[in-house]
C-alpha positions in Angstrom: -184.1 84.9 38.3 -183.7 83.8 34.7 -181.9 80.5 34.4 -182.8 78.5 37.5 -186.2 77.9 39.3 -185.2 75.0 41.6 -181.7 74.5 43.1 -180.5 71.4 44.9 -178.3 72.1 48.0 -175.9 69.2 48.5 -174.8 70.1 51.9 -176.0 70.5 55.5 -176.3 72.8 58.5 -174.9 76.3 58.4 -173.8 75.8 54.7 -177.2 74.8 53.6 -178.8 77.7 55.5 -176.4 80.2 53.9 -177.1 79.0 50.4 -180.9 78.9 50.9 -180.8 82.6 52.0 -179.4 83.7 48.7 -181.8 81.4 46.8 -184.7 83.1 48.6 -183.4 86.5 47.6 -183.1 85.4 43.9 -186.6 83.8 43.9 -185.2 80.3 43.5 -186.8 77.3 45.3 -184.1 75.4 47.3 -184.3 71.7 47.7 -182.2 70.1 50.4 -180.4 66.8 50.2 -180.1 65.4 53.7 -178.9 62.3 55.5 -181.2 60.3 57.6 -179.6 61.9 60.7 -180.4 65.4 59.4 -184.0 64.7 58.3 -186.1 67.5 59.7 -183.1 69.6 60.6 -183.9 73.3 61.4 -182.6 74.4 58.0 -185.2 72.2 56.2 -188.3 73.4 58.1 -191.1 74.2 55.7 -188.9 73.3 52.8 -188.5 70.4 50.4 -186.0 67.8 51.3 -184.7 64.5 49.9 -183.1 61.8 52.1 -179.9 60.8 50.4 -179.0 57.8 52.6 -177.9 56.9 56.1 -176.1 59.1 58.6 -172.6 58.2 57.4 -171.5 60.8 54.9 -170.0 58.1 52.6 -173.6 56.8 52.0 -175.3 60.3 51.8 -173.5 63.6 51.3 -170.5 61.9 49.6 -172.5 59.5 47.4 -172.0 61.1 44.0 -174.6 59.2 42.0 -177.2 59.4 44.8 -176.8 63.2 45.0 -177.1 63.7 41.3 -180.1 61.4 41.0 -181.8 63.2 43.8 -181.3 66.5 42.1 -182.7 65.3 38.9 -185.7 63.5 40.4 -186.6 66.6 42.4 -186.7 68.7 39.3 -183.6 70.8 40.0 -181.6 72.2 37.1 -178.8 73.5 39.3 -176.8 72.1 42.3 -174.8 74.0 44.9 -172.2 71.8 46.7 -171.4 74.5 49.3 -168.0 73.9 51.0 -166.7 70.6 52.2 -168.1 67.2 51.1 -168.1 67.1 47.2 -167.4 70.8 46.6 -164.0 70.2 45.1 -164.6 66.8 43.4 -164.1 67.2 39.6 -165.7 63.8 39.0 -168.9 65.0 40.8 -168.9 68.3 38.8 -168.6 66.4 35.6 -171.3 64.0 36.6 -173.7 66.9 37.3 -173.1 68.4 33.9 -173.4 64.9 32.2 -176.9 64.6 33.6 -178.0 68.1 32.8 -177.6 69.7 36.2 -175.6 72.9 36.4 -172.8 72.5 38.9 -172.3 75.8 40.7 -168.6 76.0 40.7 -165.6 76.0 38.3 -165.4 73.7 35.2 -164.4 70.2 36.1 -161.1 70.4 34.1 -160.1 73.6 36.0 -161.0 71.9 39.3 -158.9 68.9 38.3 -155.9 71.2 37.3 -156.0 73.0 40.6 -156.6 69.8 42.6 -153.3 68.4 41.5 -150.7 70.4 43.3 -147.8 70.3 40.8 -149.8 71.4 37.8 -151.4 74.1 39.9 -148.0 75.4 41.0 -146.8 75.5 37.5 -149.9 77.3 36.2 -149.8 79.9 39.0 -146.0 80.4 38.8 -146.4 81.0 35.1 -148.9 83.7 35.7 -146.7 85.7 38.0 -147.3 84.4 41.5 -144.3 83.8 43.7 -143.8 80.1 44.6 -142.3 78.3 47.6 -138.9 76.8 46.6 -139.1 73.1 46.2 -139.3 70.2 43.7 -140.3 71.0 40.1 -142.8 68.2 40.2 -143.7 64.9 41.8 -140.8 63.1 43.6 -139.8 59.8 42.0 -138.4 58.3 45.2 -136.7 59.0 48.5 -133.4 59.6 46.8 -135.0 62.3 44.6 -136.4 63.9 47.8 -133.0 63.9 49.3 -131.4 65.7 46.3 -134.1 68.4 46.3 -133.9 68.9 50.0 -130.1 69.4 49.8 -130.7 72.0 47.1 -133.4 74.1 48.9 -132.0 73.5 52.4 -133.5 72.1 55.5 -136.1 72.2 57.1 -138.4 70.8 54.3 -142.0 69.7 54.0 -143.2 66.7 52.2 -146.8 67.1 50.8 -149.3 64.9 49.2 -149.9 65.6 45.5 -153.6 65.0 45.9 -153.7 66.4 49.5 -155.8 68.7 51.5 -156.8 69.4 55.1 -153.3 68.8 56.4 -153.3 65.1 55.5 -150.2 63.6 53.8 -147.9 66.3 55.2 -144.7 65.7 57.2 -141.8 68.0 58.0 -138.1 67.0 58.2 -135.9 69.3 60.1 -132.7 67.5 59.1 -131.5 64.9 56.6 -131.8 62.2 59.3 -135.6 62.8 59.6 -136.4 62.7 55.9 -136.8 58.9 55.5 -139.3 58.6 58.3 -141.2 61.7 57.0 -141.3 60.1 53.5 -142.7 56.8 54.8 -145.4 58.5 57.0 -146.5 61.1 54.4 -146.8 58.6 51.6 -148.7 56.1 53.7 -151.1 58.8 54.9 -151.6 60.2 51.4 -152.4 56.7 50.1 -154.9 56.1 52.9 -156.6 59.5 52.6 -156.5 60.1 48.8 -155.6 56.8 47.2 -152.5 58.5 45.8 -149.2 58.1 47.6 -147.3 60.6 45.4 -145.4 63.4 47.1 -143.7 66.7 46.3 -141.3 68.7 48.5 -141.2 72.4 49.5 -138.9 74.4 51.7 -140.5 74.6 55.2 -141.2 78.3 55.9 -141.2 78.6 59.7 -142.9 81.5 61.4 -145.1 82.4 58.4 -148.6 83.6 58.2 -151.5 82.1 56.2 -153.0 84.6 53.8 -155.7 84.0 51.2 -157.2 86.1 48.4 -160.9 85.9 47.5 -161.6 85.7 43.8 -164.8 85.8 41.8 -165.0 85.2 38.0 -167.6 84.8 35.3 -167.5 82.9 32.0 -166.8 86.1 30.0 -163.3 86.7 31.4 -164.3 89.2 34.0 -162.4 88.6 37.3 -162.4 90.6 40.5 -160.8 90.2 43.9 -162.4 91.0 47.3 -159.2 91.6 49.1 -157.2 89.2 51.3 -157.9 87.4 54.5 -155.4 86.4 57.3 -156.1 82.9 58.5 -153.0 82.4 60.6 -154.8 81.4 63.9 -155.1 77.6 63.3 -155.1 74.3 65.1 -153.8 71.3 63.2 -154.2 73.2 59.9 -157.8 73.9 60.7 -158.6 77.7 60.8 -160.1 79.1 64.0 -160.1 82.9 63.4 -160.0 84.8 60.1 -159.8 88.5 59.4 -159.5 91.1 56.7 -157.4 93.0 55.8 -154.2 91.1 56.8 -152.7 93.2 59.6 -149.0 92.6 58.8 -149.1 92.6 55.0 -146.9 95.2 53.2 -149.2 97.5 51.1 -146.9 97.1 48.0 -146.9 93.3 48.3 -150.6 93.3 48.8 -151.2 95.4 45.6 -148.8 93.3 43.6 -150.2 89.9 44.6 -153.9 90.9 44.3 -153.3 92.0 40.7 -151.3 88.8 40.0 -154.0 86.7 41.5 -156.6 88.2 39.2 -154.5 87.6 36.2 -153.7 84.0 37.2 -157.4 83.3 37.7 -158.2 84.7 34.3 -155.3 82.7 32.6 -156.6 79.3 33.8 -160.2 80.0 32.6 -161.6 79.9 36.1 -165.3 80.5 36.6 -167.1 81.1 40.0 -165.8 81.8 43.5 -162.3 80.6 44.4 -159.6 81.3 47.0 -155.9 81.5 46.3 -153.9 80.6 49.4 -150.4 81.9 50.3 -147.8 81.7 53.0 -146.4 85.0 54.1 -142.6 84.5 54.2 -141.3 87.1 56.7 -137.6 86.0 56.4 -136.6 87.2 53.0 -134.0 89.9 53.6 -136.4 91.7 56.0 -139.2 91.7 53.4 -142.6 90.1 53.5 -143.2 87.9 50.4 -146.5 86.1 49.6 -145.7 82.6 48.3 -148.4 80.6 46.5 -149.5 77.4 48.3 -152.7 76.2 46.6 -156.1 77.3 45.1 -159.3 76.2 46.7 -161.9 75.8 43.9 -164.9 76.6 46.0 -166.3 79.1 48.5 -164.5 79.1 51.9 -166.1 78.9 55.3 -164.7 82.4 55.9 -166.1 84.0 52.8 -168.3 86.1 55.2 -165.3 88.2 56.2 -164.9 89.4 52.6 -168.7 89.9 52.3 -168.7 92.2 55.4 -165.9 94.4 54.0 -167.2 94.5 50.4 -171.0 94.3 50.6 -170.9 91.7 47.9 -173.1 88.5 48.4 -170.7 85.8 47.1 -173.3 83.0 47.1 -175.6 85.2 45.0 -172.8 86.0 42.6 -172.0 82.2 42.3 -175.6 81.4 41.4 -175.9 84.3 38.9 -172.6 83.4 37.2 -173.6 79.7 36.9 -176.8 80.9 35.2 -174.8 82.7 32.6 -174.9 86.2 33.9 -171.9 88.5 34.0 -170.5 89.6 37.4 -172.7 92.3 38.9 -169.7 94.4 40.0 -166.4 95.5 38.5 -163.2 95.9 40.4 -163.5 99.7 40.7 -167.0 99.3 42.1 -165.8 97.2 45.0 -165.0 99.3 48.1 -163.3 97.4 50.9 -164.0 99.2 54.1 -163.0 98.8 57.7 -161.9 95.6 59.4 -163.8 92.3 59.7 -163.2 89.2 61.9 -164.8 85.8 62.0 -164.7 83.2 64.8 -165.7 79.6 64.1 -167.6 78.3 67.1 -167.4 74.5 67.4 -169.1 72.0 69.7 -165.8 71.0 71.1 -164.0 71.1 74.5 -160.6 72.9 74.1 -159.7 72.0 77.7 -159.9 68.3 76.7 -157.8 68.3 73.6 -160.7 69.7 71.5 -162.8 66.6 72.1 -166.1 66.8 70.2 -169.1 67.6 72.3 -172.3 66.3 70.5 -175.6 66.6 72.3 -178.8 68.6 72.6 -178.5 72.4 72.8 -180.8 73.3 75.6 -180.6 77.1 75.3 -179.5 79.2 72.4 -179.3 83.0 72.3 -177.4 84.6 69.3 -175.9 88.0 69.6 -177.1 90.9 67.5 -176.5 94.6 66.9 -174.7 96.9 64.5 -171.6 95.2 62.9 -172.5 91.7 64.1 -173.5 88.8 61.9 -174.2 85.2 62.9 -174.4 82.4 60.4 -175.9 79.3 61.9 -178.4 76.5 61.6 -178.8 76.1 65.4 -181.6 76.8 67.8 -182.7 75.6 71.2 -183.6 71.9 71.1 -181.2 71.1 68.2 -179.1 68.0 68.6 -175.5 68.3 67.4 -174.9 64.9 65.7 -171.6 63.1 66.2 -171.2 62.2 62.5 -170.1 65.5 60.9 -168.0 68.6 61.4 -168.7 70.2 64.8 -169.1 73.8 63.6 -172.3 75.2 65.1 -172.0 78.8 64.1 -169.8 81.6 62.7 -169.7 85.0 64.4 -168.5 87.8 62.2 -168.0 91.4 63.3 -167.1 94.6 61.4 -165.6 97.8 62.7 -163.7 100.9 61.4 -160.5 99.5 62.8 -159.0 96.1 63.8 -159.3 97.0 67.5 -162.9 98.0 67.0 -163.7 94.8 65.3 -162.0 92.8 68.1 -163.9 94.6 70.8 -167.1 94.0 68.9 -166.3 90.3 68.7 -165.6 90.1 72.4 -169.0 91.7 73.1 -170.7 89.3 70.7 -169.2 86.2 72.2 -170.0 87.3 75.7 -173.7 87.7 74.5 -173.7 84.3 72.8 -175.5 81.7 74.9 -175.1 78.0 74.1 -176.0 75.5 76.8 -176.1 71.7 76.7 -172.8 71.2 74.8 -169.2 72.4 75.3 -168.0 75.1 72.9 -164.9 76.9 71.8 -166.2 80.3 73.0 -163.9 80.5 76.0 -160.9 79.8 73.9 -161.8 82.5 71.4 -162.2 85.0 74.2 -158.8 84.1 75.5 -157.2 84.7 72.0 -159.0 88.0 71.4 -158.0 89.4 74.7 -154.4 88.3 74.5 -151.6 90.9 73.9 -150.1 88.5 71.2 -153.3 88.6 69.1 -154.0 92.3 69.6 -150.4 93.2 68.6 -150.4 90.5 65.9 -147.3 88.8 67.3 -148.0 85.3 66.2 -147.7 82.9 63.3 -149.0 79.5 62.2 -147.0 77.5 64.8 -149.1 78.3 67.9 -152.5 79.7 69.0 -151.9 83.1 70.4 -152.9 83.6 74.0 -154.5 80.1 74.4 -153.6 78.1 77.5 -155.8 74.9 77.8 
């Protein structure tokens, strides 16, 4: 493809495998940056690889200068960060551009804007998205937090200004709990992000987590690929994602999808992004989508949107970064049927989700119509203890939600992974539960799961 001939993949495992697949389809040579622990990983077989450093991610996948230097020295003119690690680091994006390596993602200044929660809320609210009631900006001190909490009403949620992944968040059900929540949230935010600043929002209890997939080019063309429901979570980490969202009012869906496209265009966004919302189901009987944050990268669950739309999002990312216009317009995107994704981790749910590293002695992936498996795993692969425990994603597609669920159960029953504990039994419990099948659940509990 005109623009790039060699592309550096600054990620590992399933992520690197997914990006390489799109590179192959575009005629681009992928070069893998790996840690010493991942040297010779299945995704690098027969490919070029550069060892970035030791197993610890801080000395390999998170070492900004090493990654950029490796990309340049391997003759790559573009770099894909994937999701996780440095994907949302504006300093890294700027460093790539400074050294003549095209960063496949949004401009650094847009990433910086969306990474700071208060400016992001202001920008999105000004573009027509509905916000969660809370502070107008960063809280100056505990007394400021108390005044805002009294105005919006308890319960409230303190959140880190530079936060992510559930870190730096504490709820206060009453005024008596606010001081302890402030102390804990600010300390965790400082430790995790080097920034103790907090803001406050009304705590919406019983809500559902909804996100909209966006794709934009540098010429002002923006499309959405529908919404996803990511409500089934554990400690703010998603377990199951699906599209369309089964409880979303059609009028609210249409209004918010259109507003999300306009908001994305207004901030000058380029590339793939996800706008996240909380579905507030307690507004005079209505369901209102309230903006939470924008993730300036591709999400783990992008496959769900790909299955419904037929659009290869990684391919679009690479094309857009090379200066091409989007290959599809909004009226050319047909969202069909229902898609579900289950994240399968090497963890033991019965033991508090304890990680289960080790050698996979037998591996058989499911296959068939409407089944997709994204993975880097094969028999003999050793799941290392240093990184995220995701070993595969299973995605199914059917004409209806029930059909997609039944297809997922069949796929998980066919999936064989021996040698390590996995979350497959938990996913089967969820999918078979009356709560999940009738979508009677919210972010507070895992439906149907009894460890």
